[in-house]
C-alpha positions in Angstrom: -63.9 -81.1 44.9 -66.0 -83.1 42.6 -69.0 -80.9 42.9 -66.9 -77.9 41.9 -66.0 -79.6 38.7 -69.7 -80.3 38.0 -70.5 -76.6 38.7 -67.8 -75.5 36.3 -68.9 -78.0 33.7 -72.5 -76.8 34.0 -71.4 -73.2 33.4 -69.5 -74.2 30.2 -71.6 -77.0 28.6 -75.2 -77.8 27.9 -77.3 -79.7 30.4 -77.3 -82.7 28.1 -73.5 -82.8 28.1 -73.3 -82.5 31.9 -75.8 -85.3 32.3 -73.9 -87.5 29.9 -70.6 -86.9 31.7 -72.1 -87.6 35.1 -73.7 -90.8 33.8 -70.5 -92.1 32.3 -68.6 -91.2 35.5 -71.1 -93.1 37.6 -70.8 -96.1 35.3 -67.0 -96.1 35.6 -67.4 -95.9 39.3 -69.7 -98.9 39.2 -67.1 -100.9 37.1 -64.3 -100.0 39.5 -66.5 -101.2 42.4 -67.4 -104.4 40.7 -63.7 -105.3 40.0 -62.4 -104.0 43.3 -64.9 -106.1 45.4 -64.7 -109.1 43.0 -68.4 -109.2 42.1 -69.7 -110.9 38.9 -70.1 -108.8 35.8 -73.3 -110.3 34.4 -74.9 -110.1 30.9 -77.1 -107.3 32.2 -74.0 -105.3 33.1 -72.7 -105.8 29.5 -76.0 -104.6 28.1 -75.8 -101.5 30.4 -72.2 -100.9 29.2 -73.2 -101.0 25.6 -76.2 -98.7 26.2 -74.1 -96.2 28.1 -71.2 -96.0 25.7 -73.4 -96.4 22.6 -75.5 -93.5 23.8 -72.4 -91.5 24.4 -71.1 -92.3 20.9 -74.4 -91.3 19.4 -74.5 -88.1 21.4 -70.9 -87.2 20.5 -71.7 -88.0 16.8 -68.6 -90.1 16.6 -69.6 -91.6 13.3 -69.6 -88.2 11.5 -66.4 -87.1 13.3 -64.6 -90.2 12.3 -65.8 -90.0 8.7 -64.7 -86.3 8.5 -61.2 -87.2 9.9 -60.9 -90.2 7.5 -61.8 -88.1 4.5 -59.4 -85.3 5.6 -56.6 -87.8 5.9 -57.4 -89.3 2.5 -57.4 -85.9 0.9 -54.0 -85.1 2.4 -52.6 -88.4 1.2 -53.9 -87.9 -2.3 -52.5 -84.4 -2.4 -49.1 -85.6 -1.2 -49.0 -88.3 -3.9 -49.9 -85.8 -6.6 -47.2 -83.3 -5.7 -44.4 -86.0 -5.6 
């Protein structure tokens, strides 16, 4: 089942996107395992979490996406105030 989803993702996305998705999935599996078995979540785990999700944010270009959405909302708000 999981491998079929990976094959489908591979056919629709770039290899970098597939690698990113698989890496994040593995990281989430690790977190679930740590919490389920009650193991410690050390400082190195936190560093890894920041690297994984920070890299994901950089790849997804979240900063520009958020900036575009914020400016779009501001324009709508200004337009609404001008018309009323």
